[in-house]
C-alpha positions as semicolon CSV with decimal commas, in nm:
position;residue;x (nm);y (nm);z (nm)
1;X;-0,345;-1,762;-1,221
2;X;-0,010;-1,730;-1,388
3;X;0,303;-1,871;-1,238
4;X;0,555;-1,608;-1,123
5;X;0,725;-1,422;-1,408
6;X;0,494;-1,576;-1,668
7;X;0,325;-1,344;-1,919
8;X;-0,043;-1,339;-2,005
9;X;-0,107;-1,349;-2,376
10;X;-0,308;-1,032;-2,355
11;X;-0,027;-0,854;-2,178
12;X;0,246;-0,963;-2,416
13;X;0,186;-0,653;-2,626
14;X;0,295;-0,445;-2,326
15;X;0,639;-0,593;-2,345
16;X;0,685;-0,559;-2,719
17;X;0,926;-0,282;-2,621
18;X;1,221;-0,521;-2,628
19;X;1,372;-0,315;-2,910
20;X;1,434;0,043;-2,797
21;X;1,155;0,276;-2,912
22;X;1,334;0,588;-2,794
23;X;1,687;0,719;-2,800
24;X;1,904;0,566;-2,528
25;X;1,976;0,909;-2,381
26;X;1,606;1,005;-2,374
27;X;1,582;0,939;-2,000
28;X;1,265;0,964;-1,797
29;X;1,260;1,109;-1,446
30;X;1,064;0,927;-1,178
31;X;0,975;1,106;-0,855
32;X;0,945;0,853;-0,573
33;X;1,007;0,863;-0,201
34;X;1,148;0,513;-0,234
35;X;1,156;0,277;-0,528
36;X;1,299;-0,062;-0,621
37;X;1,573;0,042;-0,860
38;X;1,594;-0,313;-0,996
39;X;1,257;-0,242;-1,160
40;X;1,396;0,066;-1,330
41;X;1,698;-0,133;-1,451
42;X;1,475;-0,407;-1,592
43;X;1,277;-0,145;-1,783
44;X;1,594;0,012;-1,921
45;X;1,731;-0,328;-2,024
46;X;1,407;-0,402;-2,207
47;X;1,353;-0,066;-2,377
48;X;1,681;0,123;-2,381
49;X;1,514;0,412;-2,197
50;X;1,719;0,532;-1,903
51;X;1,543;0,604;-1,572
52;X;1,651;0,866;-1,320
53;X;1,499;0,832;-0,972
54;X;1,429;1,180;-0,833
55;X;1,401;1,247;-0,460
56;X;1,351;1,568;-0,269
57;X;1,126;1,775;-0,048
58;X;0,758;1,722;-0,126
59;X;0,656;2,085;-0,172
60;X;0,963;2,172;-0,376
61;X;0,922;1,876;-0,610
62;X;0,548;1,910;-0,657
63;X;0,570;2,284;-0,719
64;X;0,838;2,212;-0,977
65;X;0,613;1,958;-1,152
66;X;0,340;2,218;-1,187
67;X;0,575;2,472;-1,346
68;X;0,548;2,534;-1,719
69;X;0,812;2,349;-1,924
70;X;0,910;2,156;-1,612
71;X;1,183;1,894;-1,629
72;X;1,149;1,770;-1,271
73;X;0,957;1,445;-1,325
74;X;0,780;1,244;-1,592
75;X;0,634;0,982;-1,356
76;X;0,511;1,029;-1,000
77;X;0,504;0,737;-0,755
78;X;0,348;0,739;-0,407
79;X;0,432;0,490;-0,136
80;X;0,081;0,461;0,006
81;X;-0,276;0,580;-0,047
82;X;-0,242;0,876;0,186
83;X;0,054;0,987;-0,025
84;X;-0,155;0,942;-0,339
85;X;-0,421;1,172;-0,196
86;X;-0,160;1,432;-0,104
87;X;-0,013;1,428;-0,455
88;X;-0,355;1,436;-0,617
89;X;-0,455;1,732;-0,405
90;X;-0,148;1,916;-0,532
91;X;-0,261;1,842;-0,889
92;X;0,062;1,680;-1,010
93;X;-0,095;1,390;-1,200
94;X;-0,184;1,416;-1,570
95;X;-0,482;1,184;-1,628
96;X;-0,442;0,951;-1,923
97;X;-0,592;0,625;-2,045
98;X;-0,386;0,320;-2,129
99;X;-0,554;0,008;-2,262
100;X;-0,253;-0,194;-2,145
101;X;-0,289;-0,072;-1,786
102;X;-0,668;-0,106;-1,789
103;X;-0,631;-0,465;-1,907
104;X;-0,409;-0,578;-1,621
105;X;-0,495;-0,355;-1,321
106;X;-0,853;-0,400;-1,187
107;X;-1,077;-0,094;-1,200
108;X;-1,096;-0,083;-0,819
109;X;-0,721;-0,021;-0,812
110;X;-0,723;0,264;-1,065
111;X;-0,824;0,627;-1,033
112;X;-1,160;0,669;-1,210
113;X;-1,018;0,957;-1,416
114;X;-0,696;0,776;-1,506
115;X;-0,466;0,984;-1,286
116;X;-0,294;0,687;-1,117
117;X;-0,309;0,311;-1,060
118;X;-0,205;0,087;-0,772
119;X;0,135;-0,075;-0,808
120;X;0,090;-0,343;-0,538
121;X;-0,128;-0,415;-0,235
122;X;-0,070;-0,440;0,138
123;X;-0,337;-0,618;0,340
124;X;-0,447;-0,451;0,666
125;X;-0,489;-0,755;0,888
126;X;-0,521;-0,867;1,249
127;X;-0,238;-1,047;1,427
128;X;-0,333;-1,206;1,758
129;X;-0,187;-1,424;2,033
130;X;-0,372;-1,759;2,055
131;X;-0,242;-1,808;2,410
132;X;-0,440;-1,502;2,518
133;X;-0,760;-1,553;2,318
134;X;-0,996;-1,850;2,316
135;X;-1,094;-1,774;1,956
136;X;-0,939;-1,559;1,681
137;X;-1,092;-1,220;1,599
138;X;-1,323;-1,238;1,299
139;X;-1,365;-0,870;1,217
140;X;-1,192;-0,536;1,261
141;X;-1,487;-0,433;1,480
142;X;-1,406;-0,709;1,730
143;X;-1,101;-0,515;1,848
144;X;-1,324;-0,223;1,944
145;X;-1,559;-0,446;2,145
146;X;-1,582;-0,479;2,524
147;X;-1,415;-0,823;2,521
148;X;-1,092;-0,654;2,409
149;X;-1,081;-0,381;2,673
150;X;-0,714;-0,334;2,765
151;X;-0,603;-0,605;2,522
152;X;-0,524;-0,418;2,199
153;X;-0,187;-0,288;2,077
154;X;-0,241;0,046;1,906
155;X;-0,019;0,160;1,620
156;X;0,034;0,526;1,541
157;X;-0,278;0,731;1,471
158;X;-0,068;0,956;1,248
159;X;0,029;0,663;1,026
160;X;-0,090;0,700;0,668
161;X;-0,199;0,337;0,686
162;X;-0,430;0,398;0,983
163;X;-0,561;0,725;0,840
164;X;-0,650;0,552;0,513
165;X;-0,803;0,265;0,712
166;X;-1,031;0,506;0,900
167;X;-1,106;0,701;0,582
168;X;-1,218;0,382;0,411
169;X;-1,431;0,291;0,712
170;X;-1,607;0,628;0,687
171;X;-1,705;0,537;0,332
172;X;-1,814;0,184;0,421
173;X;-2,008;0,226;0,746
174;X;-2,061;0,599;0,782
175;X;-1,940;0,867;1,025
176;X;-2,130;0,766;1,340
177;X;-2,025;0,401;1,333
178;X;-1,669;0,497;1,243
179;X;-1,649;0,746;1,528
180;X;-1,764;0,474;1,771
181;X;-1,507;0,231;1,634
182;X;-1,220;0,478;1,665
183;X;-1,322;0,583;2,017
184;X;-1,367;0,226;2,143
185;X;-1,062;0,089;1,964
186;X;-0,839;0,350;2,126
187;X;-1,007;0,289;2,464
188;X;-0,907;-0,079;2,435
189;X;-0,537;0,015;2,428
190;X;-0,332;-0,230;2,635
191;X;-0,076;0,036;2,719
192;X;0,201;-0,160;2,549
193;X;0,509;-0,003;2,394
194;X;0,401;0,252;2,136
195;X;0,536;0,236;1,785
196;X;0,465;0,134;1,431
197;X;0,340;-0,197;1,292
198;X;0,648;-0,415;1,357
199;X;0,656;-0,306;1,721
200;X;0,290;-0,400;1,763
201;X;0,339;-0,747;1,613
202;X;0,619;-0,814;1,859
203;X;0,409;-0,674;2,145
204;X;0,141;-0,931;2,060
205;X;0,393;-1,214;2,054
206;X;0,543;-1,107;2,388
207;X;0,199;-1,114;2,549
208;X;0,182;-0,740;2,611
209;X;-0,153;-0,742;2,432
210;X;-0,382;-0,991;2,262
211;X;-0,425;-0,845;1,914
212;X;-0,339;-0,559;1,678
213;X;-0,426;-0,428;1,330
214;X;-0,121;-0,399;1,103
215;X;0,001;-0,451;0,747
216;X;0,062;-0,817;0,666
217;X;0,412;-0,774;0,524
218;X;0,571;-0,649;0,843
219;X;0,534;-1,000;0,981
220;X;0,711;-1,138;0,672
221;X;0,987;-0,880;0,709
222;X;1,040;-0,968;1,075
223;X;1,054;-1,338;0,990
224;X;1,303;-1,274;0,709
225;X;1,528;-1,070;0,941
226;X;1,542;-1,375;1,170
227;X;1,675;-1,183;1,469
228;X;1,727;-1,419;1,763
229;X;1,560;-1,176;2,004
230;X;1,238;-1,181;1,796
231;X;1,202;-1,553;1,723
232;X;1,005;-1,649;2,032
233;X;0,762;-1,357;1,997
234;X;0,701;-1,430;1,628
235;X;0,628;-1,793;1,708
236;X;0,343;-1,680;1,934
237;X;0,148;-1,472;1,680
238;X;-0,114;-1,582;1,430
239;X;-0,280;-1,398;1,143
240;X;-0,656;-1,351;1,114
241;X;-0,803;-1,231;0,785
242;X;-1,073;-0,986;0,901
243;X;-1,428;-0,948;0,771
244;X;-1,420;-1,254;0,547
245;X;-1,791;-1,297;0,615
246;X;-1,847;-0,924;0,569
247;X;-1,694;-0,656;0,351
248;X;-1,355;-0,826;0,316
249;X;-1,000;-0,734;0,412
250;X;-0,892;-0,373;0,368
251;X;-0,583;-0,290;0,163
252;X;-0,337;-0,008;0,115
253;X;-0,118;0,036;-0,188
254;X;0,152;0,226;-0,366
255;X;0,049;0,402;-0,686
256;X;0,200;0,556;-0,998
257;X;0,087;0,809;-1,255
258;X;0,197;1,038;-1,537
259;X;0,329;1,373;-1,417
260;X;0,170;1,692;-1,537
261;X;0,383;1,877;-1,793
262;X;0,604;1,570;-1,840
263;X;0,900;1,636;-2,070
264;X;0,893;1,277;-2,202
265;X;0,530;1,158;-2,183
266;X;0,585;0,874;-2,432
267;X;0,868;0,728;-2,227
268;X;0,671;0,785;-1,908
269;X;0,369;0,593;-2,037
270;X;0,596;0,310;-2,151
271;X;0,739;0,295;-1,799
272;X;0,393;0,296;-1,639
273;X;0,282;0,017;-1,871
274;X;0,589;-0,183;-1,769
275;X;0,494;-0,137;-1,402
276;X;0,150;-0,278;-1,482
277;X;0,288;-0,571;-1,683
278;X;0,331;-0,918;-1,539
279;X;0,707;-0,878;-1,511
280;X;0,680;-0,536;-1,350
281;X;0,411;-0,652;-1,111
282;X;0,614;-0,952;-1,003
283;X;0,911;-0,730;-0,928
284;X;0,710;-0,461;-0,749
285;X;0,531;-0,718;-0,532
286;X;0,858;-0,892;-0,456
287;X;0,874;-1,127;-0,160
288;X;0,624;-0,954;0,066
289;X;0,342;-0,769;-0,120
290;X;0,035;-0,872;-0,316
291;X;0,051;-0,777;-0,686
292;X;-0,210;-0,529;-0,802
293;X;-0,265;-0,726;-1,123
294;X;-0,522;-0,998;-1,067
295;X;-0,351;-1,249;-1,297
296;X;-0,011;-1,243;-1,125
297;X;0,052;-1,470;-0,828
298;X;0,216;-1,338;-0,512
299;X;0,538;-1,489;-0,385
300;X;0,534;-1,825;-0,204
301;X;0,586;-1,643;0,129
302;X;0,273;-1,434;0,073
303;X;0,075;-1,733;-0,051
304;X;0,153;-1,915;0,274
305;X;-0,044;-1,647;0,459
306;X;-0,360;-1,742;0,269
307;X;-0,581;-1,596;-0,002
308;X;-0,810;-1,330;0,147
309;X;-1,135;-1,197;0,011
310;X;-1,071;-0,829;-0,049
311;X;-1,304;-0,541;0,026
312;X;-1,511;-0,420;-0,267
313;X;-1,427;-0,061;-0,181
314;X;-1,198;0,095;-0,440
315;X;-0,865;0,256;-0,364
316;X;-1,007;0,595;-0,463
317;X;-1,301;0,551;-0,226
318;X;-1,069;0,449;0,056
319;X;-0,900;0,791;0,058
320;X;-1,204;1,006;-0,007
321;X;-1,247;1,098;0,362
322;X;-0,888;1,147;0,480
323;X;-0,944;1,490;0,633
324;X;-1,242;1,362;0,830
325;X;-1,044;1,055;0,934
326;X;-0,763;1,270;1,069
327;X;-1,012;1,472;1,273
328;X;-1,161;1,155;1,426
329;X;-0,816;1,019;1,511
330;X;-0,715;1,344;1,679
331;X;-1,044;1,373;1,870
332;X;-0,999;1,021;2,008
333;X;-0,642;1,100;2,123
334;X;-0,515;0,804;1,921
335;X;-0,146;0,771;2,023
336;X;0,088;0,902;1,754
337;X;0,463;0,855;1,800
338;X;0,684;1,039;1,550
339;X;0,602;0,930;1,194
340;X;0,839;0,751;0,962
341;X;0,827;0,710;0,584
342;X;0,584;0,450;0,444
343;X;0,735;0,121;0,329
């Protein structure tokens, strides 16, 4: 693996854009719910191409992208896989092939038709309280078993992360087994405070439940915040990488693609290739995420969590059954507090 910020020889061609290839005022527009603007600045510094981050209501923006001669967006970025599916359903991506992107981003993290590629990965993991369990959970399925009755902290069923998790399960183990998991997992609810992933991690540390399924980086964020009221709870939680003897740990990711009817497709592709480059990947992954590129190392904080074996299921496969997943979640009465934007 490369050291952080190092460049692979094969990827060096991606960053041959150090001299501006386009006019400085030939800006590209990037539609993103949230985006690290330092990445856009680094791209502009390297290429001379200005980047405008566009935000707005989903339906308004996506309808604008589909309009003829649109000037709404050149690049579309989704915060998570459920968002990718929503954008893809609207038809806002313009499939294209880039040898530079294909070289750095594994096939499992790219749309088969070239519509989008993953920008980074979040691991969907188990956090547990060793004081409450004699042995750590080994698999996601453990938390739906009878030994965990009344011991599980349940995050929001409406969360895009949980919907993508269930959708991927439908593809991996089929509808009957997935329905049993969802039903039994929800039945094992400890009745702790409801909320999103950070709340559930703290619930585990406080002893309100024994285990939960959440994204890995929320633990890192809580640690980095270093709030005195959370320190004791965080000291009581441990991470378990699920299914390391089975299918591997499940992931969720952000993704980016070329917008249909882009006014500046050349600049947009240059930006996408920068996101897939070693420098772009290091910046997108930052302190808390796993890079999508296989040859870029995560931050030291992420490395301290361990090196999981990932599921072989592709990102595209993981969101192929979202509608069915939503129906299962609703049928099981999976608790769903008000949603908040993906992070």
